[in-house]
N, C-alpha and C positions, 0 to 999 in steps of 0.2 A: 715739575722740577727742571730748572734750566742749568746751564753751565756744565754740560757733559761733554763738551768739545774743547780740545786744545790744539794749538798750532795756528799758523797763518796760511801758508801755501800748502804745506803738508799738514793736513788736518785730520785729527782722529776723534771720532765720537764713540764712546763706549756705552753699552746698554746691558741690562740684566741684573739679577739679584743673586745672592748667595744660594738661596734655596728655590729659585725658580727653575723652569725646565731647561734653560740655557742662558748663556751670556755671550757677548761678543763685541764687535766693533765694526765701524765703517771707516775705512781709510780713503780720504779724498785728496786729490792733488798728486797722486803718484804718477810720474811720467809714463807714457806708453813705451812698449818695446823692451821692458826689463823681464828677464827670465825669472819665473816665480812658481814654486810648487808648494803644496801643503806640507810635504816632507821637510822642506827647508825651514818652514816656520815651526814645525813640530820639534825640531832639535832644541830650540830655545824654550819652548813650553815644557819639555821634559825636564829641563833644569829647574824650573819653578814648581813643578808638579808636587802636590802634597804626598805624604806617605813614603818619601824616599829614604828616611832613616828614623830612628826612635827619637831624634832631637827636633822633629817637626810634627805638625798635626798628622794624625793617622787617618784622616779622611782620605778614602781611596777614590781618586778621580784620574781617569786616563788623560784628561785634558786634550782629547783629540780634536784638532782644528779642521774645520771644513771651509773651503773657499766657495762662496755662493755667487760671487759676481766679480767683474773687473779683470778677469783673467781668461784668456782664450788660447787653447793649445799651449798652455804653460808659459804664456807671455802676457804681461800687463797690457791692457787696452787703453789706459788713460781715463777710464771711467771709475766710479767709486768701487772700491774693493770691500766686499762684505765678508766678514769672518765670523764663524759661529763655533762655540764650544759647549757641548751639552753637559749639564750637571747630572750625575748618575748615582751619587752616594750621599744624598741629603738625609739628615736625621732631625727633622723639624721638631719632633717630640722632645728632644733634648732641651728645647727652649721654652716649652709651654709654661713652666713654673715662673718664668721671669717676663711673661707677656705684658704685665702691667707694672713691672718694677724697673727702676733705672739702674743699670749696671754702672758702677763708678769707673770712670776712664773711658766709657763708650759714648757714642753719639745718641743714646736713647733719649735723654732729656732734651737735647738741642733739636732733634728731629721733631719731637712733639711740639716744642716751642715754635718751630718754624712752620711745620705743615699740619699740625693737629693730629697726626697719626704716624705710625712707624711699622715697618716690617720687622718683627722681633726675631724672626727665624735666622739666626746667625748674623743679624745686623742688616739684612737686606742689602740695600744699595751701599751702605757704609762699610760692608765687609771687605776684607782684603782679597776675597775671591774675585772681585772686579779686576784685580791687577793681571789676571790671566789674559784678558783681552789686550791690555797694554803690551804684554810681552809678545803677543802675536803681531801687534802693530809695529813693535820694535823690530821684528824680523823683516817686515816690509821696508822699514826705514834703512836697515843695514844694506838691503839690496840697492836702494837709491844712493847710498853713500859710496858703494863699491868696495872692493877689497883694499883700497889704499888707506881707508880709515879703520883702525883696529880699536875696538872698545872692550875693555876688561875691567871687572870689579872684583874686589876681595873684601872679606870681613877683616878689619884691622883691630877690633876691640870687642870683647864680650864682657859685660859687667866691668870690673876694674882691671881686667887682664888684657894687655895689649900685645901685639905681635912684636917680634924682634926684627926690626927693619934691616939689620945687617945680614939676616938670613932669608931675605925676601926671594921667593921663587914662584913666578907666575904658574909654572907647570904644576906646582904642588896644590894649587886651588882645586884641581880636578881629582886629587887623590884622597880627599877627606870630605866629610859631610858639612863642613863649615865654610867652604870657600876661603880657607886660611892659607896664606902664602908661606907659612912657616910651620913645618911638620911638628916641631917640638911644642909650639904653642897650641897646635891642634890637639895634641895629646892632653895638654893641661885643660883645654876647654872641654874635652870629652868627660873628664872626671868632674869638673866644676858643674857642667850642665846636667850631668846625671843626678847630682844632688838637687838641683833646681827642679828638674822634671819630676823626681819622686816626691818632692814636697808639694807638688801641684802649684808651684809658683812660676815666676817668669823673670826675665832680665833683659836689659837693653843691649844695644850693639851699635858700632860705627862701621859703615861701609865706605870704602874708598873706590872711586871709579876714575879711570884714566882713558882718554881718547887720543891715540897717537895717529899721526898722518893728517891731522886737520890743517889745511893750508892757512896762511896768513890772509886776513881780509874778511872772514865770516863774522856776522854780527853787525850791529849798527850803533852809533853813539846815542847817548841820552836815554831814550825810552825803549830802545830795541837792543839793549846790551846783551851780548851772548851769555855773560855770566848771570845776568838778571833772569834771562829765559831759563837757564839751567836751574837756578835756585827755585824759581816758581814751579817748574816741572817736578823737581824732587820733593818740594813741600806738599805737592798734591798727592803723594803716595801715602797710603794709610800708615799711621804710627810714626811718621817722620816729624821730628820736633826741632831739627836744626840742620843747616847746610852751610858749609864754608868752601870757598874757592881758593886753591893754592895754599898759602900759609894760613889763610883764614884768620881765626881769632889769635893764632900764634903770632901774627904780624904785629899785634899790639905790644909785644915784648921786644920787638926788634928796633934797632936804630935805622935811620935813613940809609946809612952806609950798608948795613946788613941786608936790608930789604930790597935795595936796588938790584935788579937783575942786569948785571953788566953785559955789554955786547962787544963782540969782536967780529971782524970780517973773515968769513970762511970762503972756501973755493966755490960754494954754491949759494952764498948769501950770508946773512947775519947768523952768528952763533951766540946764543945766550949762555952765560956762565952759571946761571941758577934759574930757578923757576918759582920764585915766591908768588908771582902773579897768577900761577895756575894756568898759563897759556892764554890769558886774556888781558889786553891792555886797552883801556878806554872803551870797553865793551866789545872790542874787535879781537878776533883770534890772532895770535902772534906767530903761529907756526910751531910753537912748542906744544908738548902734550897738554891737553886740557884736563885739569885735575880738580876733583871735588870730593868732599867727605860729607857723609850724610848720617845723622844721628837718629836711631830708632828707639822709641821708648819701650819699656817692657810691655809685653802683651797684657792687655787689660783683663782678659779672661783668666782668672785664677780660682783655685779651689778653696783658698783661705777665706772665711766669711768676712765680708766688708759691710760697713754701715751705709745705708742709703735711704731713699724714700720711694713710694710708689706713686701712681698717677693720681691717687686720691689724697696725697700729702701725708700718708701714714709712714712713720719711720719703720724701716725693716732692716734685717740683716740677711745678706744673700751671698751665695757662692755660685759661680758660673759653671754649669755642667757642659759637656760636649767635648769635642776634640780640638785642641788648641796648640799653638806653637809655644814652647817654653822660651824661645827667642825668635821673634818675628823677623829680626834683621837677617837671619840666615836665608830664608826664602825671599827676602826683599832684595837680595843681591842681583838676581837676574832682572828684576823690575827696574832697579837703578840703571842697569845697562840699557834696558829698553827705552827708558825715558831720555837718557843721554842720546841714544840713536835717533829718536824722534825729533829732539830739539836740533840736532846737527843736520838732519835731513832737511828740516824746514829752513835752517840757516843757509844751507847750500842752495836751495831753490830760490830763496829770497835774494841771495847774493847774485845769482845768475840773472834773476829778473831785473835787478837794479843796474848791474854793471855789464851784463852780457857775457861775462867770463865764466 
């Protein structure tokens, strides 16, 4: 299997499966001399960790990260940084009944079509468990970016229910299990998701991520566009089916006058009067907040019987046992932040390599 690496100068290769002994990643291209400890990475992994509330999978994993290489006396050496996270709560027997059946909405059929075999235990390599390694890599990326770049994500929609943007409060995202910036909407989601969870069903979500402090000039025209890199990174996350930058699909409803981000001269440089472009113009960062929204499909593992076939072509009806997220977008929020951090760290290093600044 190829294509397990993303990035150009800041490169991340993830490895491992959902029910294997461990998973992790190798981060290559991190500059030397950056202070880094496992504790700093653990902070981000704890946010993605399963079992944090009744609204996410109850798989109990500590997600304790170990730094195996690339760091000496708590400082990066410039050599590859290897990170490992042990799996400690696998229940492979939960999947024995579907070993030869194709779960609707999963990668079971396509893995067989491509490789001729698949790891049916939790989806193996196709499992969202792989994203724990991305979050660890994102912690390294944030150190490369420095404190001047602040990346935050929030869930802005679950099912048909959207947040009230007039009541947006970033601090509130840490006060509820949904990463919701509006406490009233969080209360609504709690009631709504409780019904979804008890029914053994699932629902989709939209996550919005913002990166503030990104200077103008990162990214490159044509085939190295910053927004293109962001979209590709986000689409690589499990269950993501859509990405928009800035006004995104909403820009189709605007006139040219409405969509144009007008500019005035400020004391410290240009001031944009709006940000429909999402902080990227011509593939290059404008100095405004970089904004993207990511749509997660409903978790495909549900208890309601669904029609499918098995590897022998026999028609079957199956339900997926195991421990699953009723809304995968919730735990996808820290993953979205991590992917944004990795893309921006790569953009920073590429910009420095091309321009020397």
